[in-house]
Structure formats: structure tokens, C-alpha cells
C-alpha positions as CSV (number, residue, x, y, z in Angstrom):
1,X,32.3,-48.9,72.5
2,X,33.5,-49.6,76.0
3,X,36.2,-47.2,77.2
4,X,38.8,-50.0,77.2
5,X,37.7,-51.5,73.9
6,X,40.0,-50.6,71.0
7,X,39.3,-49.6,67.4
8,X,42.1,-51.8,65.8
9,X,41.9,-50.1,62.4
10,X,43.4,-46.9,63.9
11,X,46.3,-48.5,65.8
12,X,49.9,-48.0,64.8
13,X,52.9,-49.9,66.1
14,X,53.8,-48.8,69.6
15,X,50.5,-47.1,70.3
16,X,49.5,-47.2,74.0
17,X,46.3,-49.1,74.9
18,X,43.7,-47.9,77.4
19,X,44.5,-48.6,81.0
20,X,42.4,-50.6,83.5
21,X,42.8,-50.8,87.3
22,X,42.1,-53.7,89.7
23,X,42.3,-53.7,93.5
24,X,43.4,-52.8,95.9
25,X,44.2,-56.4,96.7
26,X,42.3,-57.5,99.8
27,X,42.5,-60.6,102.0
28,X,38.9,-61.4,101.1
29,X,39.9,-61.3,97.4
30,X,42.7,-63.8,98.0
31,X,40.4,-66.1,100.0
32,X,37.8,-66.1,97.2
33,X,40.5,-66.7,94.6
34,X,42.0,-69.5,96.7
35,X,38.7,-71.2,97.1
36,X,37.8,-70.9,93.3
37,X,41.2,-72.0,92.1
38,X,42.0,-74.7,94.7
39,X,45.3,-73.0,95.5
40,X,45.1,-72.6,99.3
41,X,48.8,-72.2,99.8
42,X,49.2,-70.5,103.2
43,X,51.6,-67.8,101.8
44,X,48.4,-66.4,100.1
45,X,46.2,-66.6,103.2
46,X,48.2,-66.6,106.5
47,X,50.5,-63.8,107.3
48,X,52.5,-65.9,109.8
49,X,53.0,-68.7,107.3
50,X,54.1,-66.2,104.7
51,X,56.7,-64.7,107.1
52,X,57.9,-68.2,108.0
53,X,58.7,-68.6,104.3
54,X,60.8,-65.5,104.3
55,X,58.1,-63.2,102.8
56,X,57.2,-59.8,104.3
57,X,53.6,-60.9,104.4
58,X,50.8,-62.5,102.4
59,X,51.3,-62.4,98.6
60,X,48.7,-62.6,95.9
61,X,48.5,-65.6,93.7
62,X,50.4,-65.0,90.5
63,X,47.6,-66.5,88.5
64,X,45.2,-63.9,89.9
65,X,47.3,-61.3,88.1
66,X,47.2,-63.4,85.0
67,X,43.5,-63.6,85.4
68,X,43.4,-59.8,85.4
69,X,45.5,-59.8,82.3
70,X,43.0,-62.1,80.6
71,X,40.1,-59.8,81.7
72,X,42.1,-56.8,80.3
73,X,42.6,-58.6,77.0
74,X,38.9,-59.4,76.8
75,X,38.0,-55.8,77.5
76,X,40.4,-54.7,74.7
77,X,38.8,-57.2,72.4
78,X,35.2,-56.5,73.3
79,X,34.6,-60.2,73.7
80,X,36.5,-63.0,75.5
81,X,36.0,-65.3,72.5
82,X,38.3,-63.0,70.5
83,X,41.3,-63.6,72.8
84,X,43.1,-66.3,71.1
85,X,46.2,-66.6,73.3
86,X,47.7,-65.1,76.4
87,X,51.3,-65.4,77.6
88,X,52.5,-64.2,81.0
89,X,55.8,-63.8,82.8
90,X,55.8,-63.1,86.5
91,X,58.3,-60.4,87.5
92,X,57.6,-59.5,91.1
93,X,55.2,-60.2,93.9
94,X,51.8,-58.5,94.5
95,X,51.0,-57.7,98.1
96,X,47.9,-56.9,100.1
97,X,46.8,-53.4,99.4
98,X,48.4,-53.2,96.0
99,X,46.5,-51.3,93.4
100,X,47.2,-52.8,90.0
101,X,47.2,-50.9,86.7
102,X,47.0,-53.0,83.5
103,X,48.3,-51.3,80.4
104,X,49.8,-52.2,77.1
105,X,50.9,-51.3,73.7
106,X,50.0,-52.4,70.2
107,X,52.7,-54.4,68.4
108,X,51.3,-55.4,65.1
109,X,48.5,-57.1,63.1
110,X,49.3,-60.7,62.1
111,X,47.5,-61.9,59.0
112,X,46.7,-65.6,59.2
113,X,46.2,-67.8,56.1
114,X,42.6,-68.5,57.1
115,X,41.9,-64.7,56.8
116,X,41.9,-64.2,60.5
117,X,43.6,-61.0,61.7
118,X,45.3,-61.1,65.1
119,X,46.3,-57.9,67.0
120,X,49.5,-58.6,68.9
121,X,49.5,-56.6,72.2
122,X,52.2,-56.3,74.9
123,X,50.5,-56.2,78.3
124,X,52.0,-55.2,81.7
125,X,50.6,-55.2,85.2
126,X,52.1,-52.5,87.4
127,X,51.6,-51.8,91.1
128,X,51.0,-48.4,92.6
129,X,54.8,-47.8,92.7
130,X,55.1,-48.4,89.0
131,X,56.9,-51.7,89.4
132,X,56.0,-54.3,86.8
133,X,54.6,-57.4,88.6
134,X,53.9,-59.4,85.4
135,X,54.0,-58.9,81.7
136,X,53.0,-60.8,78.6
137,X,51.4,-60.8,75.2
138,X,47.9,-61.2,74.0
139,X,46.7,-62.2,70.5
140,X,43.3,-60.9,69.8
141,X,41.2,-61.7,66.8
142,X,40.2,-58.4,65.1
143,X,38.1,-57.2,62.2
144,X,39.7,-54.4,60.1
């Protein structure tokens, strides 16, 4: 079992889930994400353009952080196919140099009529200052 993968049969409501880190965020990372996503907004790529928009500097794409959340959920599940939904709410900006920690807690197991069990997990992305940059919920198909 991967160190981030979870044994769902042992989880109790409120249990913490393993952490995962991403970053530090680099300009090269943002350029690659911009190219892959088609989001080449200058606030993600050009420090001067970002400052002209009233920002202190380049900011990371919010969807990059959500992508990290999806990767985290897939690691918890052990297989991307088991991640059935992912919700995200952006709370604050991510900047160049930020080191992100993904963490979460187990909420409950939802039993579906089709016999499918879904682990409901609260997920947060925090920067190195402990500030929450985004948070959400993942529903992961589990075997008990």
C-alpha cells in the first residue's frame, strides 16, 4: 500500500488522512500548466502584468491547485477511477515559491443503492504559512 493510500475499513469520522506535498511552485511549472490548459492569462506568467492588475506578483492557476487535489484524492483511493467526484472552493491565492500541503479528514461512508460504498473526504490545500488556499470534498469508491 502506498503511504498516501488509505485502509478505509479502519477509518472513523474525523480521522486525519495522510498528507502530500507539492511544490514549491515555480515559473516553469506555471508555464507548463498554462500551455497544457490553454490558460495563458498574463497574471500567471508575467510579473509586470500581474502587478498592473493589483497583484503582488504572478499567481498560480486556481485549477492547478484543484489538479493537485485530484491527484491527492487518487493517491488516497489507490486508483484515479475510484474518485467519483471532487468539489473545490478557492480561498486565497497561491504564489511563486509556495510549498503546498494537501491534507484531509474522513467524514463518512455513504452506502449507495447499487452497493457502491463512497468514502466522503474533506480536503484542504495549505501553503507553507498554514493558510488554506482551497478546500473541498472528494467522494471515493471504496471496498470494505
